[in-house]
N, C-alpha and C positions, 0 to 999 in steps of 0.2 A: 860095167857096165855094156852086159852080153845084145848083141841084138841092135843094140844103136850101133850106127855108121861113124867110122874115125871122125871125118868132113867135120862133123854136128857135134860130137864129146870136144873137139880141139878147139871151131870153131863158135862155137852156140853156145850150148852147155857150161864149160868152162873156160875156155878164151877170150879174147881180146877183139876178136872179129867180131860177133853180134853188138855193141857199143860200137864201133868204128861207124857200121853202118848205122843204125839210129841216129848218131851225132850227123855223119852227112845226108843221109835224108830228110831231119830232122831241120837242117841249114835249109834246103834244095826245097822244103814246103814250106817252110817257115815266109822263102823271102818271095817265093812263086800269091801266099797266100797275101799278103803283105801286099804287096809291089802291085796287084792287081786292080783297081779302080770300081770296079766292077763289085766286089764285095763290102756291103753294106758292115762297121761291129755294133753290135746287138748289147746295148749300156742298161747295169740295171735298175729296174726297177725305184728301188730303193738302199742308202747304204749305210751303215755303221758308223756308232760317233764318230769315233779315231781316224776311218777310209775320209765322210768326208773335209775333214781338218787338215788331211794330206793329198787327198785324190789331184790339188791343181798341180802338186809336181811330176807329173805324168800326164799333164797337157796336152805335150809337146808328144805326139804320135810317134817320133821315131824313135825317143828319147822312152815311151812307151814299153814302142815293140822291145827293144834292146833290153828294158827291165825285169819285162813278161822271159823273157830267153833265160835273163839271170838267174830270175826264179826258178824257170824250169826247171834250171842245171841244181841248182839248189835244193831241189825237194828233192829230183834223182838221187844227189850226193848222198843227204839226209837217208834217206830210206838207203840206202847202200849201208850205211853208216853202221844204224838200226839189224841190217840184217846178220851184219858183221860180227855188233857187240854179243849180240840174242845168242847167234847162233841159229837165225830159223831157216836156213840151206843147212845145212849137217856138209854139203860140196863149197867151193873156194866157186863161184860164181857172178858176171858181170849182168844177167840176164834181169834182176829189179831196177838197175836203172836205166839198160836199155831201153823197158820195155815200158817205164814210166815218161823216156823219152819222148818215144814215137805217142803216145797217146796224148799229150802235152801236148804234139805240133801236129796234132789232124784235122781240127776245124779252124777256119779263119776266125771264129771268136773266140780262139783262144790268144788271138795274136796279143791283146793289148794286156800289158799292164792291169790289174782287178784288187779287190778287194779278195775274191776266191783265191788267190793266191799266197794270201799271207793267211788267211786264215784256215789252209789248208795244210800249211805248216806248221801252222801251231799244231794243227791236228797233229800231226804225223809224230809232233814232239810229247804228246800225252796222249798219242799210240807204245811210245816207249816207254815212259814213265808208268802205265798200262801193265804192259810187257815187265817190266822191275821191280812190281810190284806184286809176282806171285808168289803167292802163302807168305806174305812179308808179315813179320810183328808187330811190326806197325800200320794198323792197317789206317789209322784214322790216318795220320801225317801223311800215306802215298792218294786218299781219298782225294784230302784238302789236295793234295796238290797237281790231280788229275783235274780236278774241277775248276781251283783258281785256273788252269792254261786251259782249259774248253771253254770259258767265258772270260776272257781276257781275247779268244776269241772271236767272241759272238760283234764284239767293239765294232770289229770288219766284218761283219755277216755277221745278223742279228738269229737269221734262221741256224745258226752251229747250236744254239738256246736248246734244240730238240733235242737233240743226241744226247744231253743230261739225264733223260732217264733209262738210254740206251751207256750207258756209262754206267750205272750202276751197275747194272744190266754183266760187264765187259769184265764186275770189278767181282760181278760174284763170279766167275768163269775163274779168276784169276785169283782162286780162293783169299779174299781179300775186301768181302763187305762186312759188317755187320750197325748195330744201331749207330754206334761211335762212326763206326764209317761215315754212314749215313749224313746223321748231323753234322759234321763234320764237311764233307760235303755242300752241303746247304750255308755253311757257317761260309763257305766259301764266293759263293755267288756276292750273301751279302759282304762281303770286303770289296767285291770288284765294284757291282753297285749302286752302296750305300752315299760313296762317296761321289759319285758321276754323279748323281742324283741333289748332293748337296751343290756341289759346284752349279746345277740348273737351276736351282731355289736361290743359292744369290744372286746369279745374275736373274731374278726373275723370266725367267726360260722354260718354264714348265713346260711347254709344248713341245719346245725343240727336242726335251729327255722323252718324250712320250710316243711322237711321231715316229719312231722309227721303230716303239714295237707295235703300236696300231698299226705300221702298215704289214709287221709278222703274225700279227693277228689277224686281219684280214685274211690272208695267206689261207688259216683252216673254214675261211668261211664263204668265201669261194665254193661256186657249181663246177667250174670248170676240171676237166682230167687227161692232162697232157697223152696218157694212152689212149685215149679216142681220139683226134684230130689223130695217129701218128699219116703218114704221107707210107704209101708203097714201103720205100727205100726204108726212112727208118724204122717203117718194121724190119724191113728184112739184118736192116745192123742189130735192133734189138734179139731177132734170135742167136743170130752170130755171138752175139756177148753172152747171151746165158745158157751155147751151147758150150762155149768157153769155159765160164764160173761152170755149169755143173760138170764138166769134165774135172775141172780142180776137185770139185768135193768131191767125188766119186772117189779120184784115186788116193786122198785122201783119206777117206773111210778104209778103203781096201787094201791099204801101206800104211798106216796108223800106228803098225807093231813095230815101224820101221823106226820110228819115232821119237826122240822120250816123251813121256806124261807133260813136259811142260812145254815144249812144241804143240803139242796138241792140244795145249792149252793157247797159246797163240796161236796156231791154225784154227779154234772154233771163232775165238775173239775176231778175230779176221773174217771172216765166211758171217757172222749176225753181222757188222758193219755193213759186208759190201752188199749183204742184201737189202737193208736196213734204205744205205744210200740210192740201189736203184728202186726201190719203193717209192720212197717220196720222189725220185727224180718222175719219174712214171704217172703218177695219183697225183702231185700236189702242183699246181700253177705258182712254183717259187718267186720265178722273175731271177736269180740267181744258179750258176753255174757250179757252188758249192757240192750240192750234192754229186752230182758228174765227176766232179774233180776226185771226193772224197773215195766213189769207187773206183776209183783209177788207182788209187795209192793203195786203197783193199786188194782189188782184184788184182792187183802187179805182183803186189804180194802173195797173192798166192798160185797165181800164176805163173810165177818161175820159180816158188816151189816146184811146181808140175810138170816145166819142163827142165828144170837144172837136174834134178835125180831121175831124168827119163832113161826108161830100160829095156823097154822095147821100140823094137822098128818104127810099129805103127804112130807111138805119141811121136817121133821124133819128122814122120811124113806127114801127122796133122798140126806141127809147127809150121812147117811149109805152107800148107795152105792157109793154116790163121793168118799167113805172114800177106799172101796174094790177095787174100780179102780185106784185110789190113789196109792192103796200099790199095784196092778200088776206091775201099771208104775214103780214104782223102784225095783219089782223082775225083770224087760227087761235084761239089762244089763246083768246080770248070764245067759241069755240066751240065749247071741251075741256072746260073749266072742271065 
């Protein structure tokens, strides 16, 4: 790691120091957000079929808060498992779970358990399936499996259905898509939604089946574009995140020869998902944080790859600057109450 300080290598890129810092940081800010009565938690405008059935479990705010902490830990641990299993980053690092713990603890609206946490975890599982599908001889099996879990996640957050066409593009990037794979994907959608429709039909509650789908469809009929209503602070945060991701994209392009062809495909897949998630978040008033959460998990994978493999002092300095700015973002909600 020529040019990178020993401290950065030992505590950030390859050591446990960054994870300890992230956990401590998350505990402090999560407790501050949760105990501050000035913060109001924004509830989603619509929910999926399964979440509507289990949301009562999290009606107690303290239990919901603890559950969101557990969900954050689960997402971070599983993302680290994906990295280890598929060798996304060619060095041993704890940056990925550290970044995710920080990202899911940076705003009061993330403090309570929600359908988005469950859908995001399922989405991570879909990403793992996509990684495993690279150049697979059983394309239709991988396509069917990935689509099944993606659609299963939509039973918690209906907006996840929008990612189905993106799933097909991702399968193409993984060299695992053809006509049979496409048909298998469509059949998985039917496998999930047809029994669900049958249950509502038997209960003579068709409106109960169509309500989440109508709410989902109405998103595309709205004239509101969130990006145009951003405050100055939101613009600053958006620009900051854009710079971070662009730095990762540029680094992946310049140093792609150092990664295996399979890993390059992983990075291309993650880049596509991160860009689309951000576009969905800033251009569509979805009433859900799902797109933001997906941007978190895919962006964290890209950034951890970027920072863990740093070879220049400038990259380490950029990391420290990013961490300082991120801390400022976490403090912003206290200045706005």
